[in-house]
N, C-alpha and C positions, 0 to 999 in steps of 0.2 A: 433603264438596263442597267444592271447591276454587271461592275466590273467584276473581271476572273482575277485573282490571287497574282499572277504575270505580271495584269495591268499595274495593281495597287503597287508591285515590287516596283514596276519601271517608275511609275511617278513619285516614287520615296527616294529611289535613287536620284533623279534626277533634280532635289530640290537643294536649293542653298545650301552652304553649310550650317548657318547660324541658322535654318530650322532643323535641319536632322539633329540637332546639337540637343535639342527639346523635348525629351520622350514624350513629354505630360500633352505634347500639341501635334505628335506625329502623324493619327489616324487624320486628324480634322486638317493637316497641312495637303494629306494624300488628295483627300475629297475636296478642297479648294483650289488646288489646282487643275482637278479633274474637271471642274467648272470652267475655269480659266483656263482654253487651250491655247499654245504658243504657235498655232497656224497662222501666217499673217492673212489677215481679212482681206475680202475681195472687192467688199460693196463701196467700201470708202473712199476707193482712190481710181476706183473702174480698173485694176490691175486684172490681168487673164494669163493662168500658167500657159503653157509653152504648147503648142498645137503639136500633136500626134503627124508623125511622115505620113505626107501626101493630105494630110485634113486640112477644109478649109473652112474660115469663121464663117457661121451661119448667121440669121437674122437675129436669133436669141440673145448673142454677144454683141452686139450692138449696145455701145456705151448710151446708155439712159439720162446721163446728165447735162445740161444746155446753159451755157457759158455766153454771157453775151458780150459779143467780138462778131469780125469775121473769120478770124482764127483760130484753133487749138493749138496747143504743144502738146507732142508726145514722144512718151521715152519707149523704142524698142529696141529688143535683141532678135535677134535672126540668124541661122548657120548659114554660108554659104559654099559650097564647091569649093579647093582651094586649086582653081585651076583661070585663065587668062581670060577676062571677059564676064565673069559668074557677078562680079560685084556690080560691074557696067550695066548689066542687064536689070538688076535689081532697082539701082538706081534712075533706069530710064522706065521702069515700070512706076515709080512714085512719080516721077516726072509727070507722067500723062495724067493725073488724078491730081495736078498742081500743089504736090504735096513739096514743101522747101526741106533741105536738109543743112540744118542748122548746123550741127556739127558729129564728127564720126569718129569712132573708134576702132581700133579692127586687134583681133585677139588670136593670131595663127594656135591651131591645135595641129595632133598628130593627123587627125581629118576633118577637113574643111576648114573654115574661118569663122571666129565669132564676131559680128560685128554689133555694135552697139550703136544707137543712132537716138538723134535729139532731131524732132520733124514740127514743122510747121504745116499745118493742113488745115483746109477749107473747115471751116463750123461744121456744115452740114456732112462733110465725111464722118464716117464710123470708123471705131476701132475695127468692127467685123470688115468694113469694104477694104482699108488699108491692110489687114491682115491677108485677105484673098488675094489682092493684088500684088503681093510678096511673096505669097505660097505660089502662084503661077509664073512670077518671076525665077522659081529656083529657091525661095527660103524657106526653112525647114526651122523645127522646133522654136517656132515664133512666139514669142511675148510681147504684151504692148500695154502700159498705163499712161494715164495722165499724166504729164508734166506741169512745172511753172517756172516761174522768172528764175529761182534759185539755179536752175541746171542751167542757164547762160553761162554761168561760170567754170572758166574751163579747167580741164582736170589738176592739170600742175597746180596752179592758182586755190583750188579748192582744198589739196591735199597738203599742202603749204601750211592753211590754215588751222585743217585739222592737227597737223602737228606744233604747233604754237599754244592749240589749247592745251594739247597732249603735256607740251612741257611747263606750263601754268601752274597746272593742277595733277598729280596723278589721278584724283578721280574720274578724268575727265574720259578716259581710256576706254572704256567701253560705251560710251557717247559717242565719241569719235569713231571707232568702230563701224556703231549703228549708222552712221551719217555716209561713212563712206561705200556701207554695203548694202544700203539701203532698209528695209524691215527684214530684222532678223532677231534670233533669240541666241543671246550671249551668257553666258555661265563661267563662273570663276568658279577654282576648284584649289585651294591651297597645297602647298606639297604635304604639310599635315596635318591631323584632323586637329581641330582648337579642343583643347580638353582631354582627349588619351593622347596625343603626340604620333600617334600612327601614322607612317606614310600612306599616301593616297596616290590614286592615278597620276602619271605625269605624261609628258609630251616629248619627243626627241627635239633635239636645240632648233632643227631646219623646218620642225612643224609637221603636218599631213593634213591632205588634202584631199577628200573623198566625194568629189561631186556636190550634191548640197550640205556640209559639213567640212568644216578645218577645225584644228586643234593646235595650237598654238602653246610653246613654252612661255609660262608666266614671269614676270620679273623675278617673283622670289624662287622660281621652280616647280611651281602647283603647273596646270593647266588652263588654259583658255580656251572652250569648246563656241564655234560661231556655228549656226543651222538657219539654213534659208531652205527649207522644203520646195516652196515654187520655183525657184531657180536656179541652176547649178551653180556654182565658183567659176571665175576662169585664171587660169594661173597667173594672170596680172593683177587680179582683187588679191589673191594669196600675194602675191610680193609685196604688195600694198601695207596688208593687213602686218603681214609680218613685220613689215620695217617700221610701222608705229610701236610696235611693241616692242621692238630692239627699241629704240629711241627712249620709252618709257623705263626701260628696264636700265639703261646707260644713266639716266638721268637721278634715277634712285628717288624714294620716296619724297612728296613735297605738298604742300600745299597754300593757298595765301594765307600771308599773316595781317593780313587788316583785324580790323575788330569794331563794336559798335559799343555805346552804353546805353545801356536798359536803365531807364528810370522807373524804380517801383510805385507801388500807391501812396506808402509812407515815404519814401522819399528817398530809398536807399538806391545807390546804383553800383548795377553791375555788367562785366563787361562780356559781350558776348563775340565768340569768336569762333575759328574752325579749329577743331584738335584732331590730334594724330597718335600714333604709338609712343609719341613724347610725352604724353598725359596719363600713362599707363596706372604709372604710382599714384598720382592724384586721384584716377579714378577708383582705384581700388580701397584707397583712403574713404571715398565717398560711400563706397559700398558698406564699410565696416560702420559707416555713421548711419546706416537705412535699417529699418526694422527690415523683419523677416515679411512683413505684410507687404511691405512696397517692392522689397526684392522679388516677392511670388508674383506679385501683379504685372511685373517688368517682365519676366523670365519664364512663368507658367513652368516652372519649374524647379526640383532640390535649388534651394538657396545657396547652398556651400559648394556649389556647382559655378555659378555667375563671373566670379573673379576670373575663370578658365578662360571664358569667351572675351571677356574684353579688347584681348590684342588683335581677335579678330574683328570685331566689329568697332575698334580704332585705325584700323589699316585704311585710306585712302584707296586702296587697291578694290575694296567692294562696296563703296559706297563715300558720302560726307556725312560729318561728325559734327554737330554745334557743341560748344560748351560754355556756361553758364558762370561763372567766376567771381568771388569779391575781389575788392582793394588789395587783398591778401594774396591773392593765386589760390583759395579756397574752391574747388570745384563745388557746385551745388545743384545743378543739371547738365544733364546729356540729353542731345536730342540725336537720334540715327536716321540719315536717307539711306536705304539698303537697297543696290540694283539687283532686283529678284526676277531675273530673266528678260521678259516683256513687260514685267509688272514694277513695280518699286510700292516697297515697306516701309513706312515710317516707325519708330519706336524711341521713346520718351521715361526718363528715370529721373526724378527731381528727389532731392537730400526731403526726409520729412519734415525738418525745421525748417523746411523754406517752400512747404506746399499752400497752397491756395492764397498765392501772393502773383499770380499769372505767369509766372515764369514757363510753367508747360507749354500753355497756350501761345506765346509768342514764340517759343522755339518751334513750335508745332507750325504756326504759322509762317514763319520765315524758310522751313525746310518745303512746305507748299510753294511758295514763291521760288525755291530751288528747282523743284520738280518740274516747276510750266513750264522755266526757263529751259531746261534740256530738252522739252517736248514731251514730255509724260503726260499722258490723257488722263489717267487716273492715279491715285496714291490709296493704299488701305494701310490701318493697321489691327493688330491684333491684340486684343485684351480680353479682360475675364467679363463678362456680363453686369458683375457688381463694381466694375471699376467706370462709376457715376462722373467723376473728372473727366475721364477722357471722352466721356461721350459729351459733356459738355462743351468741351473745347473741341468736339468734332463741329458739333453746332455751330459755334462761335466761327467758321470759317466761311459760312453762308454758301456754301458749296450744293450740290443736289449731293445727296447720302444715298449710300444704298447697305442695307444690314443683313448681315447672315450670320444665326446662332446655330452653336450645336454642341450638346453636353457642356453648356458654360462657358463655351468657349465664342467670343464674337468677333466677328468682322466688319469692321464700316469702311466703306471704298468712298471715297470721295472723288466724284468726275471734276475733271480741269475744264469746266468750259471756258473756251475763251473769254467770251466777253467778260465773265463773272469775276473770272483772277483779274484781269486789267483792271476792273472797277476797281478791286480788294487794291490790288498796289498802289493804284493813284491814291485813294485813299491813306494809306500806310504813307506814302512819300509826304503828305499833306501835313505830319505828325515829326514834330523837332525830334531828332533823333542826332544825337554828338556823333562824330565818327574820329579814331586817330588811326594811326598808321604805325 
C-alpha cells in the first residue's frame, strides 16, 4: 500500500532530531520508520488490549503459551465503580477460580477506580477465562498480560531502583521511564534544533497527560513524549514519570567516568571511555582531521554541517557515546548509541589515520553489549552500501542480521538474540582488558 503525503509527513515529524538533520536520508528514514511501527506487539507477551464496555473475552483470546508448573503469573488492569463492595465483588470472583492476588494498586479517578493486580492463577486458567470472570464481576476496560518474577518487587522498591539508575547516568532516563511504564515509545526533542538553533516544541513545567500520551518538560527545556496506545496512563503513572524527569533535571548532565584500556594489534594502547558534551572541542578537532569521504560515510550529508550536530550527539540525554583516545588525549574514534523511539541506532566515526586497526569493531561490540544490557531487542546502523568496513564489522558481531537497501543507503539490523549475546559476552570477558577508574 502506498502511503499518502499526510502519512509521510507525520512519519517525518516523528523522527528523532539526529535523523531530521540529515536531509540526504530523510526520505529513506520515513520509509524505514513506516516499516517499523511503534505499536507494542501482542504476540510476544500475550498482551491483550482493553475490552470494550460489556464485552467478554472469547475463546479466541485465550493465551496459547504453555509454561511448566502449576501456576502462572498475570498482570491485570481493570476499572471498577467507585462504590462500596465493587472491589470485594471482583476479588470474590477471582477467588472462585482459585486466583491468588499477589499485589494490588488502586488509582482513583473522577469516575471509577483503576486497579492494577498481580495475579497467580492455575496453569490451566486462560487469560480469556480470567477476563470473563472480571467482566461478570463488574470490571471494565480489562487488560491482561503475562507477568514474571520481576513483578514481585513492590512498587516503591522498583521506583527507588530506577531513580538510582537515573542518578548515576543521565542516559538511563529513557530506559528508566520504559521500565516504569512498560512497553511504550519515548522520544526526546531538544529545545532548539541542532544546527539551525530554531526553537522547537516545548511542554509546560507541570507536563501534559492525554490518556495514552504524556508530554514532560525535558531537563534542558525540550520535551519528552511518551506514548502507550494499548493502555491509557493513570495520574499515578504520570506523577511517577514526572518525578523521575525532575530528579534528572536537578542532577544535571552526568556519566560514569570509568575507562578501559584497548590494546591494538600493533601494541598501541588506547583508552575507551564514555564521552559527553565536555568532549565537544576534541570531537570537532577530530572532524577537522577526517577526510571529506570519511565524514560523508558517517553523516550521509554535507560534511560542512557535521560539526553543528555534535552537541546533540554527545548529549547523554539522547543516548550513550564511547570515545577512543590516545595517551595524549587525542580523540581518534567516536561511537554513538542513540535511543530512537522503540529502536536503537548505532553510528561510528574513526579518524582516517586510525582506520583498519579494529577500533570501529571494538566500539561497535561495546555499544551492542550496552544495548543488550538495557533490554534492546535489536540495533541498526544506517550507512552507504559502499561502506565495506561497516558491513564487515556488523558481520563480525556473529548476530543474526537483516539488510535493507534503497538508493544506495543501507540499513543493517542486528537482532540481539539472548543466547548469542550471552555467548559473545562470555568470550569477551575471557580476553584480558585493563581497567582504571
